[in-house]
ROZAZA-841512 format. One record per residue (C-alpha): x, y, z; residue in one letter. Coordinates in steps of 0.5 Angstrom, whole numbers, padded with zeros to 4 digits, always signed. Layout:
<recs>
XYZA/...
</recs>
This chain:
<recs>
+0031+0057+0058M/+0032+0057+0066R/+0032+0062+0071I/+0034+0062+0078V/+0032+0068+0083C/+0029+0070+0089L/+0022+0073+0088L/+0019+0076+0094F/+0024+0074+0099G/+0023+0066+0097L/+0027+0062+0093A/+0024+0061+0086L/+0027+0056+0081I/+0024+0058+0074L/+0026+0055+0067T/+0026+0058+0061F/+0029+0056+0054K/+0027+0059+0047S/+0029+0055+0041L/+0028+0061+0036G/+0032+0060+0030Q/+0034+0052+0032S/+0028+0049+0028T/+0028+0050+0020P/+0021+0053+0019Q/+0015+0054+0024R/+0008+0054+0021I/+0004+0057+0027G/-0003+0058+0027F/-0008+0063+0023D/-0009+0068+0028P/-0017+0067+0027K/-0016+0060+0031Y/-0017+0061+0039A/-0015+0056+0044F/-0021+0052+0043K/-0020+0051+0036D/-0014+0047+0037L/-0013+0040+0039T/-0009+0039+0046M/-0005+0033+0047D/-0001+0032+0054T/+0004+0027+0056W/+0006+0026+0063T/+0010+0020+0067N/+0004+0016+0066K/+0005+0016+0059S/+0013+0015+0059G/+0016+0022+0061L/+0021+0021+0066V/+0018+0027+0070S/+0012+0032+0070N/+0017+0037+0071N/+0020+0039+0064V/+0025+0044+0063I/+0026+0045+0055S/+0024+0041+0049I/+0029+0042+0043Y/+0028+0039+0036Q/+0034+0037+0033A/+0036+0037+0025N/+0034+0029+0024N/+0027+0031+0027D/+0028+0028+0034Y/+0025+0032+0040L/+0030+0032+0046W/+0026+0033+0053V/+0030+0036+0059T/+0028+0035+0066S/+0031+0035+0073Y/+0031+0027+0072N/+0034+0026+0066G/+0034+0027+0058L/+0029+0024+0054Q/+0029+0023+0046R/+0022+0023+0043F/+0020+0020+0037D/+0012+0021+0038G/+0011+0014+0040N/+0016+0013+0045K/+0021+0016+0050F/+0028+0014+0050E/+0031+0016+0057I/+0038+0018+0058Y/+0041+0019+0065D/+0046+0016+0070Q/+0045+0009+0068T/+0047+0010+0061N/+0051+0016+0061I/+0057+0015+0066S/+0060+0022+0065E/+0054+0025+0069L/+0054+0027+0076A/+0047+0028+0077S/+0041+0027+0072N/+0039+0035+0071T/+0039+0037+0064F/+0038+0044+0062Y/+0038+0046+0055E/+0040+0044+0048C/+0043+0046+0042T/+0046+0043+0036Q/+0052+0046+0032D/+0054+0046+0025K/+0057+0039+0025K/+0050+0036+0028G/+0053+0035+0035V/+0048+0036+0040L/+0050+0040+0046W/+0047+0039+0053F/+0048+0044+0059G/+0047+0040+0065T/+0046+0041+0073G/+0053+0038+0075A/+0056+0035+0070S/+0058+0041+0065G/+0057+0040+0058I/+0055+0033+0055I/+0056+0032+0047G/+0052+0027+0043Y/+0055+0026+0036D/+0049+0021+0034G/+0052+0015+0037K/+0056+0016+0043D/+0055+0021+0049F/+0061+0025+0052F/+0063+0030+0056K/+0066+0037+0053L/+0073+0038+0056D/+0073+0045+0060L/+0078+0048+0065P/+0076+0048+0072D/+0075+0055+0073T/+0068+0054+0069I/+0063+0051+0074P/+0059+0045+0072S/+0053+0048+0072S/+0051+0050+0065I/+0044+0053+0065V/+0044+0056+0058S/+0048+0054+0052I/+0048+0056+0044F/+0051+0055+0038S/+0051+0061+0033D/+0051+0061+0026S/+0059+0061+0026Q/+0060+0055+0029G/+0062+0058+0036R/+0059+0055+0042L/+0056+0060+0047W/+0056+0058+0055I/+0052+0061+0060G/+0054+0059+0067T/+0051+0060+0074K/+0054+0066+0078N/+0060+0065+0073N/+0058+0069+0067G/+0059+0068+0060L/+0064+0064+0055Y/+0065+0063+0048V/+0069+0057+0045K/+0071+0059+0038N/+0072+0054+0032N/+0079+0053+0034N/+0078+0051+0041G/+0080+0057+0045V/+0075+0059+0050L/+0074+0066+0052N/+0070+0070+0057K/+0065+0075+0056Q/+0062+0080+0060L/+0067+0081+0066E/+0062+0082+0071I/+0062+0078+0077P/+0057+0073+0080N/+0053+0074+0073L/+0048+0068+0072T/+0046+0067+0064I/+0039+0065+0063H/+0039+0065+0056N/+0043+0066+0049I/+0040+0067+0042S/+0042+0070+0035E/+0039+0075+0031D/+0039+0076+0023L/+0045+0080+0023H/+0049+0075+0027G/+0049+0079+0034N/+0049+0075+0040I/+0043+0077+0045W/+0044+0075+0052V/+0039+0075+0058A/+0042+0076+0065T/+0040+0076+0072D/+0039+0083+0074N/+0044+0086+0069K/+0039+0087+0064G/+0040+0084+0056A/+0047+0085+0052F/+0048+0085+0045R/+0055+0083+0043I/+0058+0083+0036N/+0065+0084+0034T/+0065+0091+0035T/+0061+0093+0041E/+0057+0090+0047T/+0051+0094+0048K/+0047+0093+0055Q/+0040+0094+0056F/+0037+0096+0062T/+0031+0099+0066T/+0034+0106+0064L/+0033+0104+0057D/+0026+0102+0058G/+0026+0095+0060L/+0021+0093+0065Q/+0026+0089+0069G/+0033+0088+0069N/+0032+0080+0071L/+0031+0078+0064I/+0029+0071+0063S/+0029+0070+0055T/+0031+0073+0049V/+0028+0072+0042Y/+0029+0074+0035Q/+0024+0074+0029K/+0026+0078+0023N/+0029+0085+0026D/+0025+0085+0032T/+0028+0082+0039T/+0023+0080+0044Y/+0025+0081+0052I/+0022+0077+0057G/+0023+0080+0064T/+0019+0078+0071L/+0015+0085+0070N/+0013+0084+0063G/+0015+0084+0055L/+0019+0089+0051N/+0021+0089+0044I/+0027+0092+0041I/+0028+0094+0034I/+0035+0097+0033G/+0036+0101+0039D/+0029+0103+0041K/+0026+0099+0047V/+0018+0099+0047D/+0013+0094+0051K/+0007+0090+0050I/+0002+0093+0054E/-0002+0087+0054A/+0004+0083+0058F/+0005+0089+0063D/+0007+0086+0070K/+0007+0079+0067E/+0012+0074+0069I/+0015+0072+0062I/+0018+0065+0062N/+0019+0064+0055D/+0017+0067+0048I/+0016+0065+0041V/+0013+0068+0035V/+0010+0064+0029D/+0010+0065+0022D/+0003+0069+0022Y/+0006+0074+0027G/+0002+0071+0033V/+0006+0072+0039L/+0006+0066+0044W/+0008+0067+0051V/+0010+0062+0057G/+0008+0065+0064T/+0006+0064+0071E/-0001+0063+0069R/-0001+0060+0063G/+0000+0061+0055I/-0002+0067+0053A/-0003+0068+0045K/-0002+0075+0043Y/-0004+0078+0036S/-0003+0085+0033S/-0006+0084+0027H/-0012+0083+0028P/-0011+0085+0035Q/-0013+0080+0040S/-0010+0077+0047Y/-0012+0070+0050E/-0010+0066+0056V/-0010+0059+0056F/-0010+0056+0063S/-0011+0051+0068E/-0019+0052+0068T/-0019+0051+0061D/-0015+0044+0061G/-0008+0046+0061L/-0005+0041+0066P/-0001+0046+0070S/-0001+0054+0069K/+0006+0055+0070R/+0009+0055+0063V/+0017+0055+0062V/+0018+0053+0055D/+0015+0054+0048L/+0017+0051+0041S/+0014+0050+0035F/+0017+0043+0031D/+0017+0043+0023N/+0010+0040+0022E/+0007+0047+0026G/+0005+0044+0033S/+0007+0048+0039L/+0010+0044+0044W/+0009+0047+0052V/+0014+0045+0058C/+0010+0046+0064T/+0012+0046+0071Y/+0009+0039+0074E/+0004+0038+0069G/+0008+0035+0064G/+0009+0036+0056L/+0003+0039+0052V/+0003+0040+0045R/-0002+0044+0041F/-0004+0043+0034K/-0009+0045+0029A/-0014+0040+0026G/-0021+0039+0023I/-0024+0037+0029I/-0027+0041+0035N/-0031+0038+0041N/-0037+0041+0045L/-0038+0038+0052T/-0040+0039+0059I/-0034+0044+0059K/-0038+0048+0054D/-0044+0048+0058G/-0048+0041+0055L/-0052+0038+0061T/-0048+0031+0059T/-0043+0029+0054N/-0048+0023+0052Q/-0050+0026+0046V/-0056+0022+0041H/-0058+0027+0036I/-0056+0034+0033I/-0060+0038+0028N/-0060+0046+0026R/-0066+0051+0025K/-0064+0058+0023D/-0057+0059+0027D/-0058+0055+0033L/-0056+0047+0034Y/-0061+0043+0038Y/-0057+0037+0041I/-0061+0032+0044G/-0058+0028+0050T/-0058+0022+0054Q/-0061+0026+0060D/-0067+0027+0056G/-0065+0035+0055M/-0065+0039+0049I/-0059+0043+0049N/-0059+0049+0044I/-0052+0052+0042F/-0052+0059+0039D/-0044+0058+0037G/-0042+0061+0043E/-0047+0059+0049N/-0051+0054+0051I/-0059+0054+0053Q/-0063+0049+0055Y/-0070+0047+0052L/-0074+0043+0058E/-0079+0038+0056L/-0084+0035+0061S/-0081+0031+0067E/-0084+0024+0064E/-0082+0025+0057F/-0075+0027+0060R/-0074+0020+0063K/-0072+0017+0056D/-0066+0019+0051V/-0068+0024+0046I/-0068+0020+0040R/-0069+0025+0034D/-0071+0032+0033I/-0075+0035+0027H/-0076+0042+0025F/-0083+0044+0021E/-0083+0052+0020E/-0085+0054+0027D/-0086+0047+0030T/-0080+0042+0033I/-0082+0035+0033W/-0078+0031+0039V/-0079+0023+0039A/-0077+0018+0044N/-0079+0012+0048Y/-0085+0016+0051K/-0088+0018+0045G/-0088+0025+0041L/-0087+0032+0043A/-0089+0038+0039K/-0087+0044+0041I/-0090+0050+0038S/-0089+0058+0040N/-0087+0056+0047G/-0093+0051+0048N/-0091+0043+0049Q/-0096+0038+0046Q/-0095+0030+0048Y/-0097+0025+0043I/-0097+0018+0045N/-0102+0012+0046E/-0106+0015+0050S/-0109+0020+0045N/-0108+0016+0039G/-0101+0014+0037L/-0100+0007+0035P/-0094+0006+0039N/-0090+0010+0044N/-0083+0007+0042N/-0081+0012+0037L/-0074+0012+0034R/-0074+0017+0028T/-0078+0022+0025I/-0077+0023+0017F/-0081+0028+0013K/-0082+0026+0005D/-0082+0031-0001S/-0089+0031+0000N/-0089+0034+0007D/-0091+0027+0010Q/-0088+0026+0017I/-0086+0018+0018W/-0085+0015+0025L/-0080+0009+0026G/-0082+0005+0032S/-0078+0000+0036R/-0084-0005+0036T/-0090-0002+0032G/-0087-0002+0025G/-0087+0004+0021L/-0092+0010+0022I/-0095+0015+0017R/-0097+0020+0022F/-0103+0025+0021N/-0104+0030+0026E/-0111+0029+0026N/-0110+0022+0028G/-0111+0018+0022Q/-0105+0014+0022H/-0103+0009+0018K/-0098+0003+0020V/-0094-0001+0016Y/-0092-0007+0020D/-0091-0015+0019K/-0098-0016+0018D/-0097-0011+0012S/-0091-0014+0009G/-0085-0012+0013L/-0080-0017+0016L/-0080-0014+0023T/-0083-0008+0027N/-0076-0005+0029Y/-0075+0001+0025I/-0068+0004+0025L/-0068+0009+0020S/-0072+0012+0014I/-0070+0016+0008A/-0073+0017+0001E/-0070+0016-0006D/-0071+0021-0012K/-0077+0016-0015Q/-0081+0018-0008G/-0080+0011-0005N/-0079+0011+0002I/-0073+0007+0004L/-0074+0003+0011I/-0068+0001+0015G/-0069-0005+0020T/-0067-0009+0026N/-0067-0016+0023A/-0071-0015+0017G/-0066-0012+0012G/-0068-0006+0008L/-0076-0005+0006S/-0078-0001+0000V/-0085+0002+0000L/-0087+0005-0007S/-0092+0011-0008P/-0097+0006-0010D/-0096+0002-0003G/-0092-0004-0006T/-0088-0006-0001L/-0081-0010-0002N/-0076-0013+0002N/-0068-0014+0001Y/-0064-0018+0005S/-0057-0016+0007I/-0055-0023+0008Q/-0058-0030+0007E/-0060-0029+0015D/-0062-0022+0017D/-0063-0024+0024S/-0057-0020+0026G/-0057-0015+0021S/-0058-0007+0023L/-0059-0002+0018I/-0057+0004+0023F/-0057+0010+0017G/-0059+0011+0010I/-0057+0016+0005L/-0059+0018-0002T/-0054+0021-0006D/-0054+0026-0012D/-0053+0020-0017Q/-0059+0016-0013D/-0055+0011-0010F/-0057+0009-0003V/-0052+0008+0002W/-0053+0004+0008L/-0049+0004+0014S/-0050-0002+0018T/-0047-0006+0024N/-0044-0011+0018L/-0041-0005+0014G/-0042+0000+0009L/-0047-0003+0003Y/-0050+0000-0003R/-0057-0001-0006F/-0058+0000-0013F/-0062-0003-0018N/-0065-0007-0013N/-0059-0010-0011K/-0055-0009-0004I/-0047-0010-0005E/-0042-0009+0001K/-0036-0004+0000V/-0030-0008+0002Q/-0025-0003+0006L/-0017-0004+0006H/-0014-0004+0011P/-0020-0008+0014S/-0022-0004+0021L/-0023-0009+0027K/-0030-0007+0028M/-0034-0005+0021E/-0040-0002+0025K/-0042+0004+0022F/-0048+0008+0025F/-0049+0013+0020D/-0047+0016+0013V/-0047+0023+0011V/-0044+0027+0005N/-0041+0033+0005D/-0043+0035-0002K/-0035+0036-0004T/-0034+0029-0006G/-0033+0026+0001N/-0037+0021+0005F/-0037+0021+0013W/-0038+0015+0017L/-0039+0015+0025S/-0037+0008+0028S/-0035+0006+0035A/-0028+0006+0034I/-0028+0013+0030G/-0030+0017+0024V/-0028+0015+0017I/-0028+0019+0011R/-0029+0016+0004I/-0028+0019-0003T/-0033+0019-0008E/-0028+0017-0013G/-0026+0011-0009E/-0033+0008-0009L/-0034+0010-0016Y/-0027+0006-0018N/-0029+0000-0014Y/-0036-0001-0016F/-0034+0000-0024E/-0029-0006-0022G/-0023-0002-0023N/-0020-0004-0016Q/-0021-0009-0011N/-0022-0005-0005Y/-0024+0002-0002V/-0019+0006+0001A/-0021+0011+0007Y/-0018+0016+0012D/-0019+0015+0019F/-0020+0020+0025F/-0020+0019+0032G/-0017+0022+0038E/-0010+0024+0035D/-0014+0028+0030D/-0018+0032+0036G/-0024+0028+0038M/-0025+0028+0045E/-0027+0021+0045S/-0027+0017+0038Q/-0033+0012+0041E/-0039+0015+0037C/-0046+0014+0040T/-0049+0008+0037G/-0055+0008+0033A/-0055+0015+0032T/-0056+0021+0027K/-0050+0025+0025S/-0051+0032+0022Y/-0048+0035+0016F/-0049+0043+0016D/-0050+0045+0009E/-0049+0052+0011E/-0042+0051+0014T/-0040+0045+0011G/-0039+0042+0018K/-0041+0035+0020I/-0043+0034+0027W/-0043+0027+0030I/-0045+0025+0037P/-0040+0021+0041T/-0040+0019+0049F/-0036+0025+0050E/-0040+0031+0047G/-0041+0033+0040V/-0035+0032+0035A/-0035+0038+0030I/-0031+0036+0024I/-0029+0042+0019D/-0027+0039+0012P/-0025+0045+0010S/-0019+0046+0015Q/-0016+0040+0013K/-0009+0041+0011V/-0004+0036+0008I/+0002+0035+0012N/+0007+0035+0006Q/+0013+0034+0011K/+0017+0028+0009I/+0019+0024+0015P/+0026+0022+0017N/+0026+0014+0018V/+0030+0011+0022Y/+0032+0004+0025I/+0033+0005+0032T/+0034-0002+0035Q/+0036-0009+0033V/+0036-0015+0038Q/+0038-0022+0036V/+0036-0027+0041D/+0034-0022+0046N/+0041-0018+0046S/+0041-0011+0043S/+0046-0010+0038I/+0050-0003+0039F/+0052+0002+0035P/+0047+0000+0029I/+0051+0001+0023Q/+0052-0002+0016D/+0056-0009+0016G/+0054-0011+0023V/+0056-0019+0023K/+0052-0023+0027I/+0054-0030+0030K/+0052-0036+0027P/+0046-0040+0031G/+0042-0034+0032T/+0034-0035+0031F/+0030-0029+0033R/+0032-0022+0029Y/+0028-0016+0032L/+0028-0009+0028F/+0025-0003+0032D/+0023+0003+0027I/+0020+0010+0027T/+0018+0015+0022S/+0019+0022+0025L/+0012+0025+0024S/+0009+0028+0031F/+0002+0030+0029L/-0001+0023+0029A/+0004+0018+0030P/-0002+0013+0030S/-0003+0014+0023K/+0004+0013+0021V/+0005+0007+0017Q/+0011+0003+0014F/+0013-0002+0009M/+0020-0006+0009Y/+0024-0011+0005K/+0029-0016+0007L/+0034-0016+0001E/+0036-0024+0001G/+0029-0026+0004I/+0023-0022+0001D/+0022-0021-0006E/+0016-0016-0005Q/+0015-0010+0000W/+0012-0012+0006N/+0006-0007+0009G/+0004-0002+0009P/+0003-0003+0017T/+0003+0001+0023K/+0007-0004+0027K/+0014-0001+0029R/+0017-0008+0030R/+0020-0012+0025I/+0021-0019+0026E/+0025-0025+0022Y/+0027-0032+0025T/+0032-0037+0023N/+0035-0033+0018L/+0040-0037+0014P/+0047-0035+0014Y/+0049-0029+0008G/+0049-0022+0007D/+0042-0018+0008Y/+0040-0011+0007T/+0034-0009+0011L/+0030-0003+0007L/+0025+0001+0011V/+0020+0006+0008K/+0016+0011+0013G/+0010+0015+0012S/+0007+0021+0016N/+0000+0022+0018N/-0003+0024+0011D/+0001+0018+0007D/+0007+0022+0005I/+0012+0017+0004W/+0020+0018+0005N/+0021+0013-0001E/+0029+0013+0001T/+0028+0011+0008G/+0033+0007+0012A/+0037+0001+0011K/+0041-0003+0015L/+0046-0008+0012S/+0048-0014+0016F/+0051-0021+0015T/+0049-0027+0019V/+0056-0031+0020M/+0056-0039+0018P/+0058-0044+0022F/+0065-0047+0021Y/+0061-0053+0017F/+0057-0048+0013E/+0064-0044+0010T/+0067-0045+0003L/+0073-0048+0006W/+0069-0053+0010F/+0066-0055+0004R/+0072-0055+0000I/+0075-0059+0005G/+0069-0064+0006L/+0069-0065-0002L/+0076-0067-0002A/+0074-0071+0004F/+0069-0075+0000F/+0073-0075-0006I/+0079-0079-0001A/+0073-0083+0002L/+0071-0085-0005A/+0078-0087-0007W/+0079-0090-0001G/+0072-0094-0001L/+0074-0096-0008Y/+0081-0098-0006T/+0078-0102+0000W/+0073-0105-0005R/+0078-0107-0010V/+0082-0110-0004Y/+0076-0113-0001D/+0074-0116-0008I/+0081-0119-0009K/+0081-0121-0001K/+0074-0125-0003T/+0077-0128-0009N/+0083-0130-0005K/+0078-0133+0000V/+0074-0136-0005L/+0080-0139-0009R/+0082-0142-0002K/+0075-0145-0001M/+0075-0147-0008N/+0081-0151-0007T/+0079-0153+0000E/+0073-0155-0003L/+0076-0159-0008D/+0081-0162-0003H/+0075-0163+0002F/+0071-0167-0004V/+0077-0171-0006Y/+0079-0173+0002S/+0072-0174+0004A/+0070-0179-0001S/+0077-0182+0000H/+0076-0182+0008D/+0069-0185+0007L/+0070-0189+0002R/+0076-0193+0005G/+0072-0195+0011P/+0066-0196+0007L/+0069-0201+0002T/+0073-0204+0008S/+0066-0205+0012T/+0063-0208+0005M/+0068-0213+0005G/+0068-0215+0012I/+0061-0216+0011V/+0061-0220+0005N/+0066-0225+0009L/+0062-0225+0015A/+0056-0227+0011L/+0060-0233+0008D/+0063-0235+0015E/+0060-0240+0019K/+0064-0240+0025D/+0061-0236+0030P/+0067-0234+0033G/+0070-0231+0027Q/+0064-0227+0025R/+0065-0224+0032D/+0072-0222+0030Q/+0069-0219+0023Y/+0063-0215+0027F/+0069-0212+0031G/+0073-0210+0025L/+0066-0207+0022I/+0065-0203+0029K/+0072-0200+0028Q/+0071-0198+0021C/+0064-0195+0023T/+0067-0191+0029D/+0073-0188+0024K/+0067-0186+0020M/+0063-0183+0026N/+0069-0179+0028H/+0070-0176+0021F/+0063-0174+0021I/+0064-0171+0028N/+0070-0167+0025E/+0066-0165+0019L/+0060-0163+0024I/+0065-0159+0029N/+0068-0155+0023Y/+0061-0153+0020S/+0058-0151+0027K/+0064-0147+0028N/+0063-0143+0021K/+0056-0142+0023N/+0054-0142+0030D/+0054-0135+0034K/+0059-0135+0040I/+0056-0136+0046E/+0059-0133+0053Y/+0058-0136+0059R/+0062-0138+0065E/+0065-0146+0066F/+0069-0150+0070E/+0075-0152+0065L/+0077-0158+0069K/+0070-0161+0068V/+0071-0160+0061V/+0078-0163+0060I/+0075-0169+0065D/+0069-0171+0061S/+0074-0171+0054I/+0079-0175+0058W/+0073-0180+0060E/+0071-0181+0053G/+0079-0183+0051L/+0079-0188+0057K/+0079-0194+0052E/+0085-0191+0049R/+0089-0188+0055V/+0088-0194+0060T/+0092-0199+0055P/+0097-0195+0054R/+0098-0192+0061G/+0098-0185+0059I/+0097-0180+0065S/+0093-0173+0065L/+0096-0168+0069E/+0094-0161+0071Y/+0098-0154+0072D/+0093-0149+0073F/+0096-0142+0076S/+0089-0139+0077M/+0082-0141+0078D/+0079-0146+0073G/+0073-0142+0072K/+0073-0139+0065I/+0068-0134+0061L/+0068-0136+0054G/+0065-0140+0049D/+0065-0147+0052E/+0063-0151+0046T/+0068-0148+0042R/+0074-0149+0047L/+0071-0156+0048K/+0072-0158+0041V/+0079-0155+0041I/+0081-0159+0047L/+0078-0165+0045R/+0082-0165+0038N/+0089-0163+0042L/+0088-0168+0047I/+0086-0173+0042H/+0092-0172+0038N/+0096-0172+0044A/+0094-0179+0046V/+0094-0182+0039V/+0101-0180+0038F/+0103-0182+0045S/+0110-0186+0045D/+0108-0192+0049T/+0116-0194+0049N/+0117-0188+0054K/+0116-0191+0061P/+0111-0185+0063T/+0107-0182+0057P/+0103-0176+0060I/+0099-0171+0057V/+0099-0164+0061K/+0094-0159+0061V/+0097-0152+0063M/+0093-0145+0065L/+0096-0139+0065R/+0094-0131+0066Q/+0098-0126+0062N/+0095-0119+0063N/+0089-0119+0059R/+0090-0126+0056N/+0089-0133+0058I/+0094-0138+0056E/+0092-0145+0055L/+0097-0150+0053S/+0096-0158+0052V/+0103-0161+0052I/+0105-0168+0051D/+0112-0173+0051N/+0109-0177+0045G/+0112-0178+0038Q/+0113-0170+0036G/+0112-0167+0029I/+0117-0168+0024P/+0121-0161+0023K/+0119-0161+0015N/+0112-0161+0016V/+0110-0157+0023I/+0108-0151+0018D/+0103-0155+0015R/+0100-0159+0021V/+0094-0154+0021F/+0092-0155+0013D/+0086-0159+0012M/+0086-0166+0011F/+0094-0166+0012F/+0097-0172+0015R/+0104-0172+0017A/+0105-0179+0014N/+0102-0185+0010D/+0101-0189+0017H/+0097-0183+0020S/+0090-0186+0022I/+0086-0179+0023G/+0082-0175+0018S/+0087-0169+0017G/+0081-0165+0019L/+0082-0164+0027G/+0088-0159+0027L/+0085-0155+0021Y/+0078-0155+0026V/+0082-0153+0032V/+0086-0147+0028K/+0079-0145+0025E/+0075-0145+0031T/+0081-0141+0035T/+0081-0135+0029Q/+0073-0135+0031K/+0075-0134+0038L/+0080-0128+0036N/+0085-0132+0039A/+0092-0135+0036T/+0095-0142+0037I/+0102-0143+0037E/+0106-0150+0036V/+0112-0153+0038K/+0115-0160+0037S/+0121-0164+0037E/+0121-0171+0034E/+0122-0176+0039G/+0121-0171+0045K/+0113-0169+0044G/+0109-0163+0042S/+0106-0157+0046S/+0100-0153+0043F/+0099-0146+0046K/+0092-0142+0045I/+0092-0135+0047I/+0085-0133+0049L/+0083-0126+0050P/+0079-0125+0056T/+0072-0127+0055G/+0073-0131+0049A/
</recs>
C-alpha cells in the first residue's frame, strides 16, 4: 500500500499494501520461531531488481509474484525478474506502479503513478478506459468477492466499477486520498484514508472510524482482515476493530505502521519505519528485526505471505527480502564468534565448545558466547580437535596437546615427551584409551605417564599422516590416512592396510563412522565409501556432484547420514544405502542443502569434524562462515505442487509471441530454444524439470535443473513439447505445461510437390522411354544406312580399286613384253595414271575416315592461302584447259574454324569444278565467293562448267554416286563434302543448270 502525507512538516512518501485475502492460504511461522530461526534472502538491483525502492508485492492466481516500484513492474518466478515499463508497455506515461489486484476472471489490475489503471489478461497489457474526471494517479486498487473493482485515487476519492461497467463515486469527501482498500469475511469494504480515518462500506450503510472512536490516528496507512478482526495501521500505532469496538495493541503505541499481515498461527507481522515487528499474544512475545540484525533497510513498506508460507518484505531502498522457515541456523561473528573460520565443535553438559582458525575456543550456552583462551604460543595454530574426559578438556593442534582441568592448563609436546607435536585428532576407545593422530608422526597411543606407543611406517602403516580415528564393535582401531588408505589395528596388535584405489597416493580419508550394523563409512576426497568384510566399496551418487569431496559423515540416529563438503551438505537415507548395496538399485539418491536452505556459506571447512548432538538431534557443521546448525526435526516437506510454464520460445534468436498452441514456424530454422519455469520459491536452485518433444523423443529427458531446452535442425512436422516440473522437495507437477507447434515444410517438402514431382518423374520416365525407343529406331535407321553404305562401299571400293589395278596389271604385262623403249615409257605413263586414280580414291577414303573420327580444332587461318594451295595442286589440269580462278570476298579473308575440314570441302568442290569444266567455252572460270550474313559465313564455289542434270541433282551427295558412266571420279568426293559440312554444324546448298554451270554454297556458323 502507499501513503502520501506531510510528516513533521516535511514531505514524506510512504508506501503500503496488504495482500490480505489475495493469496489462497498463508502458512506462516510457529510462534516459537524468533527471527534468528528464520532464513533471510535478499534481492537488490544487483540481483535483477529494477530498483531497490520496492513498493509492493502480489502473488497472482497462477503463482507468479508481481513486484511494483517507481522504476517499473516486474514479474518474478524465483529465478529471474521480467521487467515491464515504458519500453514494452506503450500505454504508460511513467514507470511508476503502485498496487496490484486480480479479479474473478483472472485479469490483473495495476494502479499506476501517471497512467491510470493498466490491465493484464495473461497475454497483453492494456489501459482501462476511465472518465477524464478520474485522475491518472491510482494509489490503491482492489477487486472484491463480487467482482467489483474499487479504485482509490490521489486527492479525488474512491470509485467503484460494477460488473456492468458502471462507475460510481463513493465517499463524497473533497480532496480525499485513498491509501488502502480491503474486504472482510462479511463482504464489507474497508477503506484507509488520508486524515479522515477508516470507512466500512456495505450495501446498507457507510460507517466512519476516527480518533473519536478510539483510533490512534486519522491518517490510516493500511486496513487488514483476519477472521472477524480488522487491523488498522496508523502513523501513531495499531488498532483492532471487532464489530464496532475499537481497541489498540499497546506494543505498537506511537509506532508508524506501514503494513500488517497475520499468519495462520495468529502471529502479527507489522512493517514499520524501524523494521519488521513480530507480535504474538499466545504466548505473549514481541520482537523487532531491523538493520542492526541484518535487514537491508529499516523502512518496511509492504508485507505478504506466498502460498508456500514464505514472508515477503518490500523495503525502501533496501530491495526485496524473503523470510522462510528452514532446518538450518547459523552461528557467526554476529553472534559473538571470534572468527567465522570454524574447525571443530564438541559438547560438554549444556555448553558447545567451538574451536576456530584463530586458536580460540568459543563456548556457546545457547544464547551467549564466552571464550577460553589458551597460551599465546598454543594459539598460533588452528584448533584441530577437542575431547572431553570427565572434568578434563583435551585440545590438539600443531603445537601439541593442551590439558585443561579445574582451570589449570598443561601443555604436552615434544619437549616433555610427546612423540610428535603435529596433532590433528583425538580419539578415546571403549577401553578409555586415548589415541592421537598426527600429521607427521603416525598414530600415538597416549599415556599421561609418558609411556607412549607409536604406530608409523616402521610399524606397518603406509604413511605417517593420520587424518581420522574410530573403533568398530570388535575393538579394532580404524585409522584414516593421507595417501595410505585405511589401516586397521586389531586388539592383538596386528596391523592391516586396505586401499581405496590401486594408487592411494591421492587418497585422503577425512572421517570414519561406524554405525549400529557395524558398517564402516569413510568420507574421503574421492567420495563416500563403505568398509565391510575387509572390502572397500564406493557409493555411486545420482545425480553426480561436481565435487565428491566429503570431509565428515555423521548419523542422526533417525535413519539419515549427513556429509559435509566444499559445496554444501548432503543427506542420504539408510534405505537408499541398503538398497544400493543389496543390488536393488544402481545409484544412491540424496538431498542437498546449501545457501538456499539457510547456510550462511555452503562451503564447509575442509578436513574437519562435524558434531551430532544426540540430546537435541541437531548436526553442527564447521564452515567458512561460522557454524551451520541443522535441525532435521524441523524439516517440513513442501507439498505445494508448482505451476509449470513455458515462458519464452526463440527460433534462430527470434522470439515467438504470444506463446500459444498451433504456432507455425517457417521452414529453414535451425535452433529452437524453450525457456521453462516451475513456480516454487522456497529453493529455486532445487527445482527440477523433465521434458519430452513428441515427434522426436521417445523417452522423457531429465531430471535437469536447466531452465532452457534446446533442439536443433528439426525436420518439418507437428510437435508437442511436454514439460514437468518439481518444487524444492521433489513434489512434481505431472501435468505440467505443453506447447504444440508446427515446423512448416519447404515447398519441395510438401505433399503436392511430391505428387507433382512423382508425376514429373513418371512423365520423365515415359519421355525417356519414348526417346529411347525413338533413339533406338534412329540408331537402327543409321545402322541400316551404314550397313547399306557399307555394302555399297565394299562393292564400289572393290570395283574402283579393282578397275585401275586390273588395268595396271595388264599394262605391266604389255610393258614386260615390249622391247621398244619409247613404247614402254608410254606404258609407264598409263601405269602412273592408274596409280594416281587409286591414290586419289584412297585419299578420299582417308578424308572420310578423318572427318568421322577426328575432333574439331578451331584456329584462325587465311582462306585465300588455303585456296591458292589447292589451285596450285591442280595446275596440271587447269593450265592446259585455260581455267582461271577468281575471288569475290566481301570481308577479311581470315576465318576462325577447322582449317583441315574446310580444306577437304574446298578441295573436293574446286576439284569437281575443274574436272567438269566446259573447255568449249572461251573463258572457263572457277569463282570462290565469301560473304558474312548475321552470325553465319557463306562460302560459295561457282563454275561455268558442264552443270548437273536436273534429274540427278538430288543424289549428288550420295556415296559413290556418279552422274553418268563417263564420270571418272570415285563418287566419294561430294559425299565427303556433305559429311564434313554436317560435322561442322554447317549446311550446303547446290544450284546447277546443265550446260551453264554449278554453284555450291556452304553456310557456316561463325567459328566453324
